[in-house]
N, C-alpha and C positions, 0 to 999 in steps of 0.2 A: 502493500499497499504508498510506503513510505517513497520508495520507487518511483510508482504514478505520479502521486504528487510533485516531485522534481523533474516531473519530462515537460516538456516546453509544446510538447504535440496535444496531451492531454487539455492544460490550460487555455492552450488555444479553440480546439474544440471544444470546451466548455462555454470559452467567451461566444463563441458562434452559434450555437446551440440557445443560450442564455439572449444573445441580439434579437435572433429569430421568433424566439417568444414574446418577447419585449415589441417587438414589432406586431407579433400577429396578437398582443392583446389592442392593439389602437385598429391594427383592421386584419380581420379574422383570416379574409379569401388566403394572407400572406403564408402562414404556415402549411395551406395545402397540398401534398403531393403533386399535383399538378404544377402550381405554381413553382414549388422547391426544384422540379424537374425543367423546367423554363429558364428557373435562374441559373440553373446548372448547366444548360446548354447554352445559355448567353455566355457563360465562365468558360466555356470549356477552351476557345481560342487561347485567353490569357493562363490556362491551365498550362497548355502544351508549351507555350513559349516559356514558361516560369521555372519548370522541368528544364528546358535549353540554357535559358542564362544561369540558371544552379552549377549547372555541369562546369561554364565558364568559370562563378565566382568560386565557386571549389578550389580552381586550381591558382587563389588569389589573382583575378582578370576581372575586366567587365566587358560587356558587348553591349556596346550603345548605338549599333547598326542595327539589329533585331527586327524593329518596326520598320525600318528601309529596306532591309532584303526582303521584309512580306511583303509591301509595297511595291516592290517591283518583279518580284517574282509573281508575286498577281496581278501586274500587268501585262507581263511575257505569255503568262496562259488566256488572258483575257483578250490580249489581241490576236492571238492565235487561234482560240474558239469564235470571234466574231469575223477573222477573215477564211479560217476552215470546219464552219461548226461541224462536219463528220468527225473529227476526229475524238474516238473515244474518252469519255472522261478518266481512266485510267492512264489514259498515254497523257494526257493533261495534269495528273496530278503526278505522275513520274518526273515529267518536265520542270516541275514549280519544285519537285524538293531535289531536283538535280542543282538546277538554277542557284538554290539555297546555299548548296554543298559547297558551290564553285563560289559561292558569295564570302561565305564562310570561310572556303581555306585561303581566301584572298587576306584575312583578315590575320588567319592565324600564320601564314606564310611569314607577312610582315612583324608579326609579333617572337616568331620562334627564330627566322634568319637574322632578321634587323635588328632584333633585341627593343623595340620600338614598346614605352609600355602602351598596352593595351586601351587605354582610355583617350591616347592621343591617335592609338591607328583607327579606333572607330568611329572617333568623334569626326574623322576626316572622310572614312568612308562614308559614312551614313548621307553625308552631305553629298559625294559622289553618287552615291545610286541615287539619292532625290532628284539629281540632275539626268542620270539617265534616265529616270520615266519621265523625265519632259522630254528630253530627247526623241525618246524611242516613240515616243504616242503624240508627238507635234502640240504637247502642249493641249490634247484633248482627251476627254473622258469616256471610260467604256462604261454603256449605260445597258439597262436592262434591255434594251429593244436587241441589244447587238448580242444580247447572250444566248445559245440555245438554250431551248427548256429541259435536257438533258445536263447541261453545265449548272443552270439555277437549281435543278432539284436533287442536287450530287449529297448538299447535306443535310435536305428536308425530307428524306427518306425515312419513314418510318420503320424500325425493327423492331417488334417487342413494344408497341407503343413509345419510342424511344428515337429523335432524332438520329440519324447516321451521323452528323456531326458531335454527339455525345459519343456516341460507339468511340469515333476518330479519338476522343480522349480519354476512354478509357483503355482503349489500347496502349497507347502512347505511357498511360501510368505504367503499365504493365511491364512494357516492354524498359522503361527507364529503369524500374524497380529488377528488373532482371541483372541490365545489364550492370547497378552502383553494387550491388548485394552479389552476385556469382561472378563476375568479370573478374579478369585480368585489370583490362581496362576501367574498370570502375577500382579496385584498388588504387591502383596508380592515381586516379585522379586525388583522391582523399589522402594520399600521402604524399604530394608533393605541396596538397594545400597544409599539412600540417606541419613538414621540414622540408622545401626543399635541397635543400644540401645533404642531408641524413640521406632523401630520397636520391639521388646522384649515385653516393655509397651502395646502395640497396639496387643496382643496376639498369635504374627508370630514366628513360630520356626525357628529360623535365621538356623540354621545348617542344620534342613530337607532342607527347601527351597535352601538351596547349595547345598545339594545332588541331589535334583528334577533337577537342572539346568545344573547337569555334566553328570546325568543322559539323559535329555534332548540332551546334546551336541553328548552325545558318539551313542546315538540312531541315530541322523542324520548323523555321521561321519561311523556309520557301513552304513546304506545307500548309503552313497558315496560309502563304499568298492564297492559293487557292480556297482556301475554308473561306478565306473572308471574304474575297471577292463572291463569290457563288451565296455566301450567307448574308450580305447585305447588296446583293446587285449592283456593286459598279467597282470601277478601277481607275484610280486616279493620282497624283502625284501627292494628294495631300492622305490619301488613305493610310489609315493608322499613328496618324504625325501626333507626336509628343506619347505615344503609348507605352515608348522605352520608360516612362516613369512609374506606369502601373506595374510592366511587368519586375522593375526589380524591389516593388514597394512588397509586390507578393511574396518574394523571395525573401525580402529583409522578415518582416511581416512573423514569416513564418518560422523564423528563426536559422534561416541561412547567415551563415557569416560572413563578413564582407572579408576580414582577413583569411578566409580557407579553408579548407579542412572541416570545415561543420553542415552538414546537412542533408536531410534526407525527402526520397519522392512524398513520405506526406506531408512532411513541413511545408514543400511548396504546395502542393494539393491545398493544405488549409490557410494556409496565406493565401491564394488565387480568389478560392472560393468567399473566404473572410471579405475580401475587396468588393466580389459578384455582390454579396449579400449586401452590402454597404450601396451600392451604386442604386441596386435594385430599391430599397428601403427607403431612400433621400426622396420620391414622389411623395412615399405612401405616408411620409410624415412631414411633408409639406416643407422641404427642405431643398433650395435650387441644385440639380444637378451640377451648375457651373461651382459647386462647392469640393465637385469631385477630385478634381486637382491639389487643392488644398487638403482637403483631408489626407490623401494618401499621400503628401509629405509630410504631413505630423506625424500619421502612421508610422512611417519611418523613419524621423528622427527618434521618436517615443521608444520604437524598436532596436534602435542602434543602442540607446542608450540602457536599454535592460539587458541588451546582449551584454555590451561592456561592461556593467555592473554583475552581471552574472558570471563574467572571466574574471573580474575582480578577485569573487568570492573563490571563485575555485583556487585562484591561483594564491591566497592566504590559506587554503585548507592544505594545498599541498606544502608550503613552508611553513605551516605549524605541524602536518603530519612529522618533516625532516628533523625541527625540533625534536620532537617526542623522540625520534629515532636516537637523537645523539646520548 
């Protein structure tokens, strides 16, 4: 029981339940199963992106270009669908994921081979990718009437009463859980976040591992490019603009440490769902959705403060144990 009470995910899940219960008292329909499934569906893209960002953060890096990668990959498949509506959706989905992987690999190579700080690299590629969208689309938008019915239905098709978009998120959660807990690359990601120097002596290629992390983040961003355009039926340079903050907020609120090495699939999932519930609850309690960014920013600051205090407490416990051992 004591171990459970010290678990960050337990308290976040409890806070999420309390939030849902509190809003339900004011709007009884908010806690209905159908509404909660809608909230999960609306948050599915954020869940997927948060997992991709978490992989990068575990390595003591950060990717500010994920939303731009999403927008560029989404525009690529939207333009392809508009020009060649006969291309099957699975092929477009693969093209989006591959496009994202290439863009993520560019970030990873610059961080790995040139040893440039990730925040500088991804801040630069963010602008490049947004500019590329404008160039390939000629400044135009791709609207619903230009997209094929199959393209649009790709995220709406219900399976067992749940939209396909939600199933995408569930599948990605399972894949990331297996990758981080059952594979060599998962152990390497955590190892270099905890201690990069010791990881080198353990035979882990730190630069290559970071490259893989950025490529993974790019791949899920590309996948979300198709999901976003299909979900909201629009492709433009403005797609997901500013969404970087929400992605990072989901990770940090979930307890993923910016210092690297700490974070789980469950924590990133809960962080994303927490933001999703807050954003859905704002109109219900008569708070303007324009406060969303401010709330996300405040949540990041509070989460970082909480994480740092927890780390200091752990440090004091270690020192105390060391003194007792003398």
